[in-house]
C-alpha positions in Angstrom: -224.9 94.8 72.7 -223.8 91.4 71.6 -221.5 89.1 73.4 -218.6 89.7 70.9 -218.8 93.5 71.3 -218.6 93.1 75.1 -215.6 91.0 74.9 -213.9 93.3 72.5 -214.7 96.3 74.8 -213.3 94.4 77.9 -210.2 93.4 75.9 -209.7 97.1 74.9 -210.2 98.2 78.5 -207.6 95.6 79.8 -205.1 96.8 77.3 -205.8 100.4 78.4 -205.0 99.5 82.0 -201.7 97.9 80.8 -200.9 100.9 78.7 -201.4 103.4 81.5 -200.1 101.2 84.4 -197.1 99.4 83.0 -194.6 102.3 82.5 -194.7 103.6 86.1 -194.6 100.0 87.4 -191.7 99.1 85.2 -189.8 102.2 86.3 -190.5 101.3 90.0 -189.4 97.8 89.3 -186.0 99.0 87.8 -185.4 101.5 90.6 -186.2 98.8 93.1 -183.6 96.4 91.5 -181.0 99.1 91.4 -181.5 100.0 95.0 -181.5 96.3 96.1 -178.3 95.7 94.1 -176.8 98.9 95.8 -177.9 97.5 99.2 -176.4 94.1 98.5 -173.1 95.6 97.5 -172.8 97.9 100.4 -174.6 95.7 103.0 -176.7 98.7 104.0 -180.1 97.3 105.2 -182.1 100.5 105.6 -185.8 100.0 104.8 -186.6 103.6 103.8 -183.7 103.5 101.3 -185.9 101.2 99.2 -189.1 103.3 99.2 -188.1 106.8 98.9 -186.4 106.5 95.4 -189.2 104.3 94.2 -191.9 106.7 95.2 -190.0 109.6 93.7 -189.4 107.8 90.4 -193.1 106.6 90.1 -194.5 110.1 90.8 -192.1 111.6 88.4 -193.0 109.0 85.7 -196.7 109.7 86.2 -196.1 113.4 86.0 -194.1 113.1 82.8 -196.5 110.7 81.1 -199.7 112.3 82.3 -200.6 114.0 79.0 -200.2 110.7 77.1 -202.3 108.9 79.7 -205.0 111.4 79.4 -204.9 111.1 75.7 -205.2 107.3 75.8 -208.2 107.7 78.2 -209.9 110.3 76.1 -209.7 108.0 73.1 -211.2 105.1 75.0 -214.0 107.3 76.3 -214.7 108.4 72.8 -215.1 104.8 71.7 -217.4 104.2 74.6 -219.5 107.3 73.8 -219.8 106.3 70.1 -220.9 102.8 71.1 -223.5 104.3 73.5 -224.8 106.7 70.9 -225.1 103.9 68.3 -227.4 101.9 70.5 
C-alpha cells in the first residue's frame, strides 16, 4: 500500500467518524443549550436537569439514526475489504 492510499483511507475513516458521531453530538448540544437557557430564565440550578434530557435525546437520536449509521459503516467496510483483496 502506498502512502497516498493510506492517507486517503485515513481521511475517509475520519470523515466516517464525523458522519456517525456529529448528529447525536449536535442534538445533545442543542438540548444542552435549551436546558441551560431554561435554567437561566427560571433560576433553577438543578444538576440532574441538564443530564437527563441530553441523555434521552442522544439515545433517541442514535436509535433513530442507527440504520443509516450501519449502512455507512458497511460501505466503509466494503471499501476496506476491496482494498485488502486487491493486494
